[in-house]
N, C-alpha and C positions, 0 to 999 in steps of 0.2 A: 371715338376722341373728334374731335372737331380743330381742322388745319383754317383759321381766314388766311386770305390769301386775296392777289391782284393777280389774273394770268398776265406773265410776262415779268413777273416786277421777282424779287427776290425772294419769294415763298416756293418758287420753283425746285429750291431747294431740297428744302424738307417735303410738298413735295410726290419728288426723287426718293426720298428715301425712304420715305412710309414702302412705299410701290415696294422697290426693290426688299425693302423686308415681308412683305405680303398683310401688311395691319391693317387692319379693320378701320373706318376713315372717314369724316363725311368731308366734303369740300366746303366754305360757308362766304362765300366770294363776298368783297372788299370796293367800294368805288374810292377809289385814291385821294379824292379832292372832294368828296361831300365825304367821307368817311363813314358811310352807312352802306348796312350790309343786303345783302341783296333780297332781305324780310322785309327791309326799312329799318332797322337797328341802330341803334349808337355803336358803333363800333369802340368808342374809344371809353365805353362801356364793360368792354370787355380787356382790352390795351389803351391805357390813359396816353399811351405816345402817342399812338393814330397809327403806326405805321405795321401791314405785313412785313413778316412770318409772325402768329400769333397760333398755335397749340390747348387749345381746354383740351385734359384730364377726365378720364371719367367721373370724377372726383370732383371736377370742377374746378382744379388747382389751373390756371392758366400761367403757360412760360412763353416767355417773348424772346428776339433777338436768332435770326436766322442759325449763330455757329451753334448757339448754346441750347436753340429744340434739335439741333438733329445730332447733337455729343449726345443728347438725353437719351435719344429715339434710339442710336447704336448700341449703348450704353447697355440698355434697357429692357432693350431686345432683341438683340444679339449679340452678345458683347465679342468684341473679337473681328467681328465681322467687315465693320467696315471702320472701325479703328480700332488701334493697335492697343493693346491693355493701359490703363494711367498708368502711369507712373514708371512708365522703357519713355528710351529713348526714340522711338521709331511714334510716340503718342505727343512727345514732345515737337517732334517733325511737323507731322498732321497740325497739336496747334500751330507752329509757325505758320503755315499756308493757310488756314484759316482765317486768322489776324492779319495776316498781308493783302490778307483777301477783304477782310472786313475794315480795313482800317484803310490801306492808301486805293484798292482799286474802287472799293463804295459812291467814297467822296467825288471823286475823281466824274466817274459817269455822270454822278449828279450835276453835276456841272450841264454837262450836256444832255441830261432829260429838261433844265428848266429853261424855256421859252424867253426868260428875262435879262440870260447868262449875256453876256459884252461878247461880240468877237472876239476878244482877246483874250477873255477867261477860255473861250470856248478852243480857241485853238491853241493855250497854256493847256487845258485837261487832256485835248487831242496826244498832247506833246510827249504827257507827264504817263497816260495808258501806253502808249508806245515802248517808253521805257519799261516798264510795267510785266507787262507783255515778251518783251527780251529777257524778265528776271525767269520766266515761268520756262520760255524757252530752254534757258538754259540748264534747266533744275530737268528735263530730260533730254538734254544732250548725251546720255549715256546709252541710251534705247529705248529706255523704260519702257514700258506701253500707259503707267500711269503716274500720277504724282510720287507715290509712292512707293512705288514697281512695278510690279506681278498682276495687284489686284486694285478694283475698283477701290475708292477711299470715299467719306466724306468732303476732300479737298475737291473730291473730279466733279463733286452731284455744285460744289457751290463755285466752279472757275468753266462749271457749262455755263451756269448762268453771265458769266462774264464774256464770256466767247458769246452769246445770244444777243447781248444786248450791242455790244462789237460788232457784229453782226445788223443789226437792225440800225443803229449807228455809223453805218457805210464807213465804218475804218478799215483802210487799208490790210488786208490781212497777211500778205508776200515774206514779210520780215519773218513771221513764227509760222514756218512748215509744221516745227510739229507740234507747235497748238493748236493748227488748223484737223494736223491728223487727230489729235487726239477729243477737240472737237466733233470730226466725223464719227469715232467710237464710241466716244458716247453717245451721242447720237440712236445708234444702233441699235443701243440695252432695251431690251422690252419695254422694262420701267417708265424708261425714259421716255418711249413712241408715247406711254398709257397718259403718261402726265402730260404730254404737249396737248396731246389729242383731246385731254378730259379739258384744258387751259384754253384750247382753244373754239372748244363747242360753247361754255360761260362765256367767252368776249361775243359767240358770236350771237349767244343769247338774249347778251346787254343790251 
């Protein structure tokens, strides 16, 4: 399999999941601005949306959208390990977290990553992100170590990307101590350390 990714982008989530599952795969770096891969190919020929991540399966099939990719990986290669079984209430809770992160967090960060965003828009995005992090903070208020309970899940892998982005953008994490603890806990996982190290190496070589 080939994971088309950009260091530090939301493709970090499937990258972590693939390492958590011990899957064999190749990382293909994509320039987020030019949409050209490290080998000089046009990424839009793989994913016309032009956005990472994209996962090319061994049979040539290409999957897009991070939340869809990580659910496929968990269900196909390790049912019940990183995602509860489909049709269960627990799976619906996972899907709620994934949808919230994809539809609420991601667009707000997009404003901060856009250098053309006006100051007012950036301030509004920071305020909105603060409210969203507080909602996730509340989800951890019962002392659970991960979003779904005792076990690391796809939702944690995806939220970890948002936590790293918050740090990158200088957001004040003081109001979210449980989120901070969650980020540290996830960052200590061997698969996460390996994914971050590999992406740092790719970024340094670019």
